[in-house]
C-alpha positions as a Markdown table, in Angstrom:
| # | Residue | x | y | z |
|---|---|---|---|---|
| 1 | Met | 18.8 | 18.5 | 5.5 |
| 2 | Arg | 20.5 | 15.1 | 5.5 |
| 3 | Leu | 18.7 | 11.9 | 6.5 |
| 4 | Asp | 21.2 | 10.9 | 9.1 |
| 5 | Asp | 20.9 | 14.2 | 11.0 |
| 6 | Leu | 18.6 | 13.2 | 13.9 |
| 7 | Asp | 18.5 | 16.6 | 15.4 |
| 8 | Ala | 17.3 | 18.2 | 12.2 |
| 9 | Leu | 14.7 | 15.4 | 11.8 |
| 10 | Gly | 13.5 | 16.1 | 15.3 |
| 11 | Arg | 13.0 | 19.8 | 14.5 |
| 12 | Ile | 10.7 | 19.1 | 11.6 |
| 13 | Asp | 8.8 | 16.2 | 13.1 |
| 14 | Arg | 5.9 | 18.2 | 14.5 |
| 15 | His | 3.6 | 15.2 | 14.8 |
| 16 | Asp | 6.1 | 12.9 | 16.5 |
| 17 | Thr | 5.9 | 10.5 | 13.6 |
| 18 | Arg | 9.2 | 8.9 | 14.4 |
| 19 | Arg | 7.9 | 7.6 | 17.7 |
| 20 | Val | 4.6 | 6.4 | 16.1 |
| 21 | Leu | 6.6 | 4.5 | 13.4 |
| 22 | Ala | 9.0 | 3.1 | 16.0 |
| 23 | Glu | 6.0 | 1.7 | 17.9 |
| 24 | Phe | 4.2 | 0.3 | 14.8 |
| 25 | Ala | 4.9 | -3.3 | 15.6 |
| 26 | Leu | 3.6 | -2.8 | 19.1 |
| 27 | Gln | 0.5 | -1.1 | 17.6 |
| 28 | Cys | -0.1 | -4.2 | 15.4 |
| 29 | Arg | 0.2 | -6.6 | 18.4 |
| 30 | Arg | -2.2 | -4.5 | 20.5 |
| 31 | Ala | -4.6 | -4.3 | 17.6 |
| 32 | Leu | -4.6 | -8.1 | 17.3 |
| 33 | Gln | -6.0 | -8.3 | 20.8 |
| 34 | Leu | -9.1 | -6.1 | 20.1 |
| 35 | Arg | -12.4 | -7.8 | 19.8 |
| 36 | Ala | -15.9 | -6.6 | 18.7 |
| 37 | Ser | -18.5 | -6.0 | 21.4 |
| 38 | Pro | -21.2 | -7.2 | 21.3 |
| 39 | Pro | -19.8 | -10.3 | 19.5 |
| 40 | Ile | -20.4 | -10.6 | 15.8 |
| 41 | Ala | -23.5 | -12.8 | 15.2 |
| 42 | Val | -23.1 | -13.3 | 11.4 |
| 43 | Asn | -21.9 | -16.6 | 10.0 |
| 44 | Arg | -20.6 | -17.0 | 6.5 |
| 45 | Pro | -22.1 | -13.9 | 4.8 |
| 46 | Arg | -22.5 | -14.2 | 1.0 |
| 47 | Leu | -20.7 | -10.8 | 0.5 |
| 48 | Val | -18.5 | -8.7 | 2.7 |
| 49 | Val | -18.4 | -4.9 | 2.0 |
| 50 | Met | -15.6 | -3.0 | 3.7 |
| 51 | Ala | -16.6 | 0.7 | 3.8 |
| 52 | Gly | -13.9 | 3.3 | 4.4 |
| 53 | Met | -12.1 | 6.3 | 3.0 |
| 54 | Gly | -8.5 | 7.5 | 2.9 |
| 55 | Gly | -6.3 | 6.0 | 5.6 |
| 56 | Ser | -9.2 | 4.0 | 7.0 |
| 57 | Ala | -9.7 | 2.2 | 3.6 |
| 58 | Ala | -6.0 | 1.3 | 3.2 |
| 59 | Gly | -6.3 | -1.8 | 5.4 |
| 60 | Ala | -9.4 | -2.9 | 3.5 |
| 61 | Asp | -7.5 | -2.7 | 0.2 |
| 62 | Leu | -4.7 | -4.9 | 1.6 |
| 63 | Leu | -7.1 | -7.5 | 3.0 |
| 64 | Ala | -9.2 | -7.6 | -0.2 |
| 65 | Ala | -6.0 | -8.3 | -2.2 |
| 66 | Cys | -5.2 | -11.1 | 0.1 |
| 67 | Ala | -8.7 | -12.5 | 0.3 |
| 68 | Ala | -8.9 | -12.7 | -3.5 |
| 69 | Glu | -6.6 | -15.8 | -3.3 |
| 70 | Ala | -7.7 | -17.1 | 0.0 |
| 71 | Leu | -11.5 | -16.6 | 0.3 |
| 72 | Asp | -14.4 | -17.9 | -1.6 |
| 73 | Val | -16.7 | -15.1 | -0.4 |
| 74 | Pro | -16.4 | -11.8 | -2.3 |
| 75 | Leu | -14.8 | -9.0 | -0.4 |
| 76 | Leu | -15.6 | -5.6 | -1.8 |
| 77 | Val | -13.9 | -2.3 | -0.8 |
| 78 | His | -16.4 | 0.5 | -0.9 |
| 79 | Arg | -15.2 | 4.2 | -1.1 |
| 80 | Gly | -18.2 | 6.5 | -1.3 |
| 81 | Tyr | -21.7 | 7.2 | -0.1 |
| 82 | Gly | -24.4 | 4.6 | 0.5 |
| 83 | Leu | -23.8 | 1.0 | -0.5 |
| 84 | Pro | -23.7 | -1.0 | -3.7 |
| 85 | Ala | -26.9 | -2.6 | -4.7 |
| 86 | Ala | -25.4 | -6.1 | -4.1 |
| 87 | Ala | -25.2 | -5.3 | -0.4 |
| 88 | Gly | -28.5 | -6.7 | 0.7 |
| 89 | Arg | -29.8 | -9.8 | 2.5 |
| 90 | Gly | -26.9 | -12.1 | 3.5 |
| 91 | Ala | -24.2 | -9.4 | 3.3 |
| 92 | Leu | -22.1 | -8.0 | 6.0 |
| 93 | Val | -20.7 | -4.4 | 6.2 |
| 94 | Ile | -17.5 | -3.7 | 8.0 |
| 95 | Ala | -17.3 | 0.1 | 8.4 |
| 96 | Ser | -13.9 | 1.6 | 9.3 |
| 97 | Ser | -13.3 | 5.2 | 10.3 |
| 98 | Tyr | -10.5 | 5.9 | 12.7 |
| 99 | Ser | -12.0 | 9.2 | 13.7 |
| 100 | Gly | -15.6 | 8.0 | 13.5 |
| 101 | Asp | -16.6 | 11.1 | 11.6 |
| 102 | Thr | -16.1 | 10.2 | 8.0 |
| 103 | Val | -19.3 | 11.2 | 6.3 |
| 104 | Glu | -19.1 | 8.6 | 3.5 |
| 105 | Val | -18.7 | 5.8 | 6.1 |
| 106 | Leu | -21.6 | 7.1 | 8.1 |
| 107 | Ser | -23.7 | 7.2 | 4.9 |
| 108 | Ala | -22.8 | 3.5 | 4.3 |
| 109 | Val | -23.8 | 2.5 | 7.8 |
| 110 | Glu | -27.1 | 4.3 | 7.5 |
| 111 | Ala | -27.8 | 2.6 | 4.2 |
| 112 | Ala | -27.0 | -0.8 | 5.8 |
| 113 | Leu | -29.3 | -0.1 | 8.7 |
| 114 | Ala | -32.1 | 0.9 | 6.3 |
| 115 | Arg | -31.7 | -2.4 | 4.4 |
| 116 | Gly | -31.3 | -4.6 | 7.5 |
| 117 | Val | -27.7 | -5.5 | 6.7 |
| 118 | Pro | -25.6 | -6.3 | 9.8 |
| 119 | Val | -22.7 | -3.9 | 10.5 |
| 120 | Val | -19.4 | -4.1 | 12.3 |
| 121 | Ala | -17.9 | -0.7 | 13.2 |
| 122 | Ile | -14.2 | -0.2 | 13.6 |
| 123 | Thr | -13.5 | 3.2 | 15.1 |
| 124 | Ser | -12.1 | 5.2 | 18.0 |
| 125 | Gly | -15.4 | 7.0 | 18.6 |
| 126 | Gly | -17.0 | 10.0 | 16.9 |
| 127 | Ala | -20.4 | 9.8 | 15.2 |
| 128 | Leu | -19.8 | 6.2 | 14.1 |
| 129 | Gly | -19.2 | 5.1 | 17.7 |
| 130 | Ala | -22.3 | 6.9 | 18.7 |
| 131 | Leu | -24.3 | 5.3 | 15.9 |
| 132 | Ala | -23.0 | 1.9 | 16.8 |
| 133 | Ala | -23.9 | 2.4 | 20.4 |
| 134 | Ser | -27.5 | 3.6 | 19.6 |
| 135 | His | -28.2 | 0.6 | 17.4 |
| 136 | Asp | -26.3 | -2.0 | 19.5 |
| 137 | Leu | -24.0 | -2.8 | 16.6 |
| 138 | Ser | -20.9 | -4.9 | 17.0 |
| 139 | Arg | -18.0 | -2.4 | 17.5 |
| 140 | Val | -14.3 | -2.7 | 17.8 |
| 141 | Thr | -13.2 | 0.3 | 19.8 |
| 142 | Leu | -9.7 | 1.7 | 18.9 |
| 143 | Pro | -7.4 | 3.8 | 21.0 |
| 144 | Asp | -7.6 | 7.4 | 19.9 |
| 145 | Gly | -4.9 | 10.0 | 19.6 |
| 146 | Leu | -3.4 | 9.1 | 16.2 |
| 147 | Met | -3.6 | 10.5 | 12.7 |
| 148 | Pro | -5.7 | 8.0 | 10.7 |
| 149 | Arg | -2.9 | 7.4 | 8.3 |
| 150 | Met | -0.7 | 6.4 | 11.2 |
| 151 | Ala | -3.2 | 3.9 | 12.5 |
| 152 | Leu | -3.0 | 1.2 | 9.9 |
| 153 | Gly | -2.3 | -1.6 | 12.4 |
| 154 | Tyr | -5.5 | -0.7 | 14.3 |
| 155 | Leu | -7.5 | -0.7 | 11.1 |
| 156 | Val | -6.2 | -4.0 | 9.7 |
| 157 | Phe | -5.9 | -6.5 | 12.5 |
| 158 | Pro | -9.3 | -5.9 | 14.0 |
| 159 | Ala | -10.8 | -6.4 | 10.6 |
| 160 | Leu | -8.9 | -9.7 | 10.3 |
| 161 | Gly | -10.5 | -10.7 | 13.6 |
| 162 | Ala | -14.0 | -9.6 | 12.4 |
| 163 | Leu | -13.6 | -11.7 | 9.2 |
| 164 | Ala | -12.5 | -14.7 | 11.2 |
| 165 | Ala | -15.4 | -14.3 | 13.7 |
| 166 | Cys | -18.0 | -14.4 | 10.9 |
| 167 | Gly | -16.6 | -17.5 | 9.3 |
| 168 | Thr | -14.6 | -15.9 | 6.5 |
| 169 | Pro | -11.0 | -16.0 | 7.7 |
| 170 | Val | -8.3 | -14.8 | 5.4 |
| 171 | Ala | -5.3 | -15.6 | 7.6 |
| 172 | Ser | -4.2 | -18.4 | 9.9 |
| 173 | Ser | -2.6 | -17.7 | 13.3 |
| 174 | Asp | 0.8 | -18.7 | 11.8 |
| 175 | Asp | 0.3 | -16.3 | 8.9 |
| 176 | Val | -0.4 | -13.5 | 11.3 |
| 177 | Glu | 2.6 | -14.3 | 13.5 |
| 178 | Glu | 4.8 | -14.3 | 10.5 |
| 179 | Ala | 3.5 | -10.9 | 9.5 |
| 180 | Leu | 4.2 | -9.5 | 13.0 |
| 181 | Gln | 7.7 | -10.8 | 12.9 |
| 182 | Val | 8.3 | -9.2 | 9.5 |
| 183 | Ile | 6.9 | -5.9 | 10.8 |
| 184 | Thr | 9.1 | -6.0 | 13.9 |
| 185 | Thr | 12.2 | -6.6 | 11.8 |
| 186 | Ala | 11.2 | -3.8 | 9.3 |
| 187 | Val | 10.6 | -1.3 | 12.1 |
| 188 | Thr | 14.1 | -2.1 | 13.5 |
| 189 | Asp | 15.8 | -2.0 | 10.1 |
| 190 | Leu | 14.2 | 1.3 | 9.0 |
| 191 | Arg | 14.3 | 3.4 | 12.1 |
| 192 | Pro | 15.8 | 6.9 | 11.7 |
| 193 | Glu | 18.9 | 6.0 | 13.8 |
| 194 | Val | 20.0 | 3.4 | 11.1 |
| 195 | Val | 22.4 | 5.2 | 8.8 |
| 196 | Thr | 21.6 | 5.5 | 5.1 |
| 197 | Asp | 24.0 | 2.9 | 3.9 |
| 198 | Arg | 22.0 | 0.3 | 5.9 |
| 199 | Asn | 18.6 | 1.9 | 5.7 |
| 200 | Glu | 16.6 | 0.9 | 2.6 |
| 201 | Ala | 13.9 | 3.5 | 3.2 |
| 202 | Lys | 16.4 | 6.3 | 3.2 |
| 203 | Arg | 18.1 | 4.9 | 0.1 |
| 204 | Val | 14.7 | 4.8 | -1.8 |
| 205 | Ala | 14.0 | 8.4 | -0.8 |
| 206 | Leu | 17.4 | 9.6 | -2.0 |
| 207 | Ala | 17.0 | 7.7 | -5.3 |
| 208 | Ile | 13.7 | 9.3 | -6.0 |
| 209 | Asp | 15.1 | 12.7 | -5.2 |
| 210 | Gly | 13.1 | 15.5 | -7.0 |
| 211 | Arg | 11.5 | 13.2 | -9.6 |
| 212 | Leu | 7.8 | 12.2 | -9.7 |
| 213 | Pro | 7.5 | 8.8 | -8.0 |
| 214 | Val | 5.6 | 6.2 | -10.0 |
| 215 | Ile | 4.9 | 3.1 | -7.9 |
| 216 | Tyr | 4.1 | -0.2 | -9.6 |
| 217 | Gly | 3.0 | -3.4 | -8.0 |
| 218 | Gly | 1.9 | -6.8 | -9.2 |
| 219 | Pro | -1.4 | -8.6 | -8.6 |
| 220 | Val | -0.5 | -9.1 | -4.9 |
| 221 | Thr | 1.4 | -5.8 | -4.3 |
| 222 | Gly | -0.9 | -3.5 | -6.3 |
| 223 | Ala | -2.8 | -2.4 | -3.3 |
| 224 | Val | 0.5 | -1.7 | -1.6 |
| 225 | Ala | 1.5 | 0.5 | -4.5 |
| 226 | Tyr | -1.6 | 2.6 | -4.0 |
| 227 | Arg | -0.7 | 2.9 | -0.3 |
| 228 | Trp | 2.8 | 4.2 | -1.3 |
| 229 | Lys | 1.2 | 6.8 | -3.4 |
| 230 | Thr | -1.2 | 8.0 | -0.7 |
| 231 | Asp | 1.6 | 8.0 | 1.9 |
| 232 | Leu | 3.8 | 10.2 | -0.3 |
| 233 | Glu | 0.9 | 12.6 | -1.0 |
| 234 | Glu | -0.3 | 12.8 | 2.6 |
| 235 | Asn | 3.0 | 12.8 | 4.5 |
| 236 | Ala | 5.4 | 14.4 | 2.0 |
| 237 | Lys | 2.9 | 16.6 | 0.2 |
| 238 | Arg | 4.2 | 15.2 | -3.1 |
| 239 | Leu | 2.1 | 14.0 | -6.0 |
| 240 | Ala | 2.7 | 10.3 | -6.8 |
| 241 | Ile | 1.3 | 7.8 | -9.3 |
| 242 | Ala | 0.4 | 4.2 | -8.7 |
| 243 | Gly | -0.2 | 1.4 | -11.2 |
| 244 | Val | -0.5 | -2.4 | -11.4 |
| 245 | Leu | 1.0 | -5.0 | -13.7 |
| 246 | Pro | 0.0 | -6.4 | -16.0 |
| 247 | Glu | -2.7 | -3.7 | -16.6 |
| 248 | Met | -0.2 | -0.8 | -17.0 |
| 249 | Asn | 1.5 | -2.8 | -19.8 |
| 250 | His | -1.6 | -2.2 | -21.9 |
| 251 | Asn | -1.7 | 1.6 | -21.6 |
| 252 | Glu | 0.6 | 3.5 | -19.2 |
| 253 | Ile | 3.7 | 1.9 | -20.7 |
| 254 | Glu | 3.4 | 4.5 | -23.5 |
| 255 | Val | 4.1 | 7.4 | -21.1 |
| 256 | Trp | 7.6 | 6.1 | -20.6 |
| 257 | Arg | 8.5 | 6.7 | -24.2 |
| 258 | Gly | 8.5 | 10.5 | -24.1 |
| 259 | Glu | 10.9 | 13.2 | -22.9 |
| 260 | Glu | 8.8 | 13.6 | -19.8 |
| 261 | Ala | 10.0 | 10.2 | -18.6 |
| 262 | Arg | 13.3 | 11.7 | -17.4 |
| 263 | Gly | 11.3 | 13.4 | -14.7 |
| 264 | Leu | 9.8 | 10.1 | -13.4 |
| 265 | His | 11.2 | 7.6 | -11.0 |
| 266 | Ala | 9.7 | 4.1 | -11.0 |
| 267 | Val | 9.5 | 2.1 | -7.8 |
| 268 | Leu | 8.8 | -1.6 | -8.5 |
| 269 | Leu | 7.2 | -3.6 | -5.6 |
| 270 | Arg | 8.3 | -7.2 | -6.1 |
| 271 | Glu | 7.7 | -10.6 | -4.5 |
| 272 | Gly | 10.2 | -13.4 | -4.3 |
| 273 | Asp | 7.6 | -15.9 | -5.2 |
| 274 | Glu | 5.7 | -13.9 | -7.8 |
| 275 | Pro | 4.3 | -15.9 | -10.8 |
| 276 | Ala | 6.7 | -16.4 | -13.6 |
| 277 | Glu | 4.6 | -14.4 | -16.0 |
| 278 | Ile | 4.5 | -11.4 | -13.6 |
| 279 | Ala | 8.3 | -11.7 | -13.1 |
| 280 | Asp | 8.7 | -11.6 | -16.9 |
| 281 | Arg | 6.5 | -8.5 | -17.1 |
| 282 | Phe | 8.6 | -6.7 | -14.5 |
| 283 | Thr | 11.9 | -7.7 | -16.2 |
| 284 | Leu | 10.6 | -6.5 | -19.6 |
| 285 | Leu | 9.1 | -3.3 | -18.1 |
| 286 | Arg | 12.5 | -2.4 | -16.6 |
| 287 | Glu | 14.2 | -3.1 | -19.9 |
| 288 | Leu | 11.7 | -0.9 | -21.8 |
| 289 | Ile | 11.7 | 2.1 | -19.5 |
| 290 | Asp | 15.3 | 2.1 | -18.3 |
| 291 | Pro | 16.7 | 4.1 | -21.2 |
| 292 | Ala | 14.4 | 7.1 | -20.7 |
| 293 | Ala | 13.4 | 6.9 | -17.0 |
| 294 | Gly | 14.9 | 9.3 | -14.5 |
| 295 | Gly | 15.5 | 6.2 | -12.3 |
| 296 | Ile | 14.3 | 2.8 | -11.2 |
| 297 | Thr | 14.2 | 1.2 | -7.8 |
| 298 | Glu | 13.1 | -2.3 | -6.8 |
| 299 | Val | 11.7 | -3.0 | -3.4 |
| 300 | Trp | 11.3 | -6.7 | -2.5 |
| 301 | Ala | 8.7 | -8.1 | -0.1 |
| 302 | Arg | 9.7 | -10.4 | 2.7 |
| 303 | Gly | 8.0 | -13.3 | 4.3 |
| 304 | Arg | 6.3 | -16.3 | 2.6 |
| 305 | Gly | 2.6 | -15.6 | 3.2 |
| 306 | Arg | 0.4 | -13.0 | 1.4 |
| 307 | Leu | -0.2 | -10.9 | 4.4 |
| 308 | Ala | 3.5 | -10.8 | 5.3 |
| 309 | Gln | 4.3 | -9.8 | 1.7 |
| 310 | Lys | 1.9 | -6.9 | 1.9 |
| 311 | Gly | 3.0 | -5.9 | 5.4 |
| 312 | Arg | 6.6 | -5.0 | 4.8 |
| 313 | Pro | 6.1 | -2.8 | 1.7 |
| 314 | Pro | 3.5 | -0.5 | 3.4 |
| 315 | Ala | 5.9 | -0.1 | 6.3 |
| 316 | Asp | 8.5 | 1.0 | 3.8 |
| 317 | Ser | 6.0 | 3.4 | 2.4 |
| 318 | Arg | 5.5 | 5.1 | 5.8 |
| 319 | Phe | 9.2 | 5.4 | 6.6 |
| 320 | Ser | 10.0 | 6.5 | 3.0 |
| 321 | Ser | 7.3 | 9.1 | 3.0 |
| 322 | Asp | 8.6 | 10.3 | 6.3 |
| 323 | Arg | 12.1 | 10.6 | 4.9 |
| 324 | Thr | 10.7 | 12.5 | 1.9 |
| 325 | Ile | 9.2 | 15.0 | 4.2 |
| 326 | Ala | 12.6 | 15.6 | 5.6 |
| 327 | Arg | 14.2 | 16.0 | 2.2 |
| 328 | Tyr | 11.8 | 18.6 | 0.8 |
| 329 | Ala | 9.8 | 20.1 | 3.6 |
| 330 | Asp | 11.1 | 22.5 | 6.2 |
| 331 | Glu | 8.6 | 20.9 | 8.6 |
| 332 | Ser | 8.5 | 17.4 | 8.2 |
| 333 | Gly | 5.7 | -19.6 | 0.5 |
| 334 | Thr | 3.1 | -21.8 | 1.8 |
| 335 | Pro | 0.8 | -19.9 | 4.1 |
| 336 | Arg | -2.1 | -18.1 | 2.3 |
| 337 | Leu | -1.7 | -14.8 | 4.0 |
| 338 | Ala | 1.2 | -13.6 | 6.1 |
| 339 | Pro | 0.7 | -10.0 | 7.3 |
| 340 | Gly | 4.4 | -9.4 | 7.3 |
| 341 | Lys | 4.9 | -8.7 | 3.7 |
| 342 | Trp | 2.4 | -5.9 | 3.3 |
| 343 | Val | 3.3 | -4.4 | 6.6 |
| 344 | Asn | 7.0 | -4.7 | 5.6 |
| 345 | Met | 6.4 | -2.6 | 2.5 |
| 346 | Phe | 4.2 | -0.2 | 4.5 |
| 347 | Ile | 7.1 | 0.6 | 6.8 |
| 348 | Arg | 9.6 | 0.9 | 4.0 |
| 349 | Ser | 7.2 | 3.3 | 2.2 |
| 350 | Cys | 7.0 | 5.5 | 5.2 |
| 351 | Ser | 10.7 | 5.5 | 5.7 |
| 352 | Ala | 11.5 | 6.2 | 2.1 |
| 353 | Leu | 9.0 | 9.0 | 2.1 |
| 354 | His | 10.7 | 10.7 | 5.0 |
| 355 | Ala | 14.0 | 10.1 | 3.4 |
| 356 | Ile | 13.1 | 11.7 | 0.1 |
| 357 | Cys | 12.5 | 14.9 | 2.0 |
| 358 | Glu | 16.1 | 15.0 | 3.2 |
| 359 | Gly | 17.7 | 13.4 | 0.2 |
| 360 | Ser | 20.3 | 14.2 | -2.3 |
| 361 | Glu | 20.3 | 17.2 | -4.7 |
| 362 | Glu | 21.5 | 15.2 | -7.6 |
| 363 | Ala | 19.5 | 16.0 | -10.8 |
| 364 | Ala | 17.7 | 13.3 | -12.7 |
| 365 | His | 19.4 | 12.2 | -16.0 |
| 366 | Gly | 17.0 | 10.8 | -18.6 |
| 367 | Arg | 17.5 | 9.9 | -22.2 |
| 368 | Ser | 15.9 | 11.1 | -25.4 |
| 369 | Val | 13.0 | 9.2 | -27.1 |
| 370 | Ser | 15.3 | 8.2 | -29.9 |
| 371 | Glu | 17.9 | 6.8 | -27.5 |
| 372 | Leu | 15.1 | 4.9 | -25.8 |
| 373 | Phe | 14.0 | 3.1 | -28.9 |
| 374 | Arg | 17.6 | 2.5 | -30.1 |
| 375 | Ala | 18.1 | 0.8 | -26.7 |
| 376 | Phe | 15.3 | -1.7 | -27.2 |
| 377 | Pro | 16.4 | -5.3 | -27.4 |
| 378 | Ala | 16.1 | -6.8 | -30.8 |
| 379 | Asp | 13.7 | -9.4 | -29.5 |
| 380 | Leu | 11.7 | -9.0 | -26.3 |
| 381 | Arg | 9.8 | -12.3 | -26.7 |
| 382 | Arg | 11.6 | -14.0 | -23.8 |
| 383 | Arg | 10.5 | -16.4 | -21.1 |
| 384 | Gly | 7.0 | -16.8 | -22.4 |
| 385 | Ala | 6.1 | -13.1 | -22.0 |
| 386 | Val | 3.2 | -12.1 | -24.3 |
| 387 | Leu | 4.3 | -9.3 | -26.6 |
| 388 | Trp | 3.2 | -7.6 | -29.7 |
| 389 | His | 4.6 | -4.9 | -31.8 |
| 390 | His | 3.5 | -2.6 | -34.6 |
| 391 | Arg | 5.3 | -0.2 | -36.9 |
| 392 | Asp | 5.4 | 3.5 | -35.9 |
| 393 | Pro | 6.3 | 5.7 | -38.8 |
| 394 | Arg | 8.5 | 7.8 | -36.5 |
| 395 | Tyr | 10.5 | 4.8 | -35.3 |
| 396 | Pro | 10.5 | 2.2 | -38.0 |
| 397 | Ser | 10.8 | -1.4 | -36.9 |
| 398 | Gln | 11.6 | -0.4 | -33.3 |
| 399 | Asp | 8.1 | 0.3 | -31.8 |
| 400 | Arg | 7.6 | -2.6 | -29.5 |
| 401 | Arg | 5.6 | -2.8 | -26.3 |
| 402 | Ile | 4.2 | -5.3 | -23.9 |
| 403 | Ala | 0.6 | -6.2 | -24.9 |
């Protein structure tokens, strides 16, 4: 199947994902209008715990990454049963489960009730909705009828509102509006009707082809990288790997030295205003892995604020994962936080995933380990990047890596 064959796409799109993705910007604007009832009575908690699993936790990851630079109150994403010991007096729990029946989230709410910790529930109903009603908890009621992984807008923007309502805002109204604009543009640019030559999501999917996708982000886009991974796995049923710079430079970089690297395709999630040291890391990473990697693709965030930067890449993730299904399945900077950038990448990710499923049959061409090391620059100590090297008896004087 080819990515520009709309009839073929329609035949494999059993869950009508094309329509859901096309309406994603509208979903986000609708979500922005939702409010908790009864109103949230907490003011300036000392700790916010966002409890969720799977697709319902994705929005929490994105907000936590943004809050790290914008908020002086710790925001902890909790995936699991119960609650951390730190979630006691003075804390707030935001429990997100689109279906309302996620057992881990229900366990977290029950633990919060037992400790007397206030809870805000974000759900379309289910057991969580019933629990919120029986205990008169603040609740944001979401429209039902979507797969949780397709409801990211409904899981992010109400949480933004809940954080603002309790005196811990992570985005200004200008930041949010920028994010929505970036999302709207992304949805238009990445829709299936846009041909491959002008559709970044389709091009990413075709570039990955049959290789194992390895998604790397920086300090801001690391949460987005994980979302790309889960979109590829849930939507395209393809294993993917996610990592974050600079951490991967201290361990995972070694994987890219071996013969198996030819079966990997790196997707680097970049920001136009990323710190110089992170930009250097990405540049050096690309130089190090390029000789042996099956392929490398860079996806750049758009928008100036943090939320905008995180908005576009997840959008890419959804569209890319959607395109991946089509390729391989027979079924288918001043503002602190601008939602547009992460939503932007989210749409790209979906689009690229769908595109991979329909993509090209070209085989990956890697290089041998010896070629990789011979290709290393003589001196990688550039632009202030912190490097170290040691001698490997197999590759004398050429064993260099980012430290």
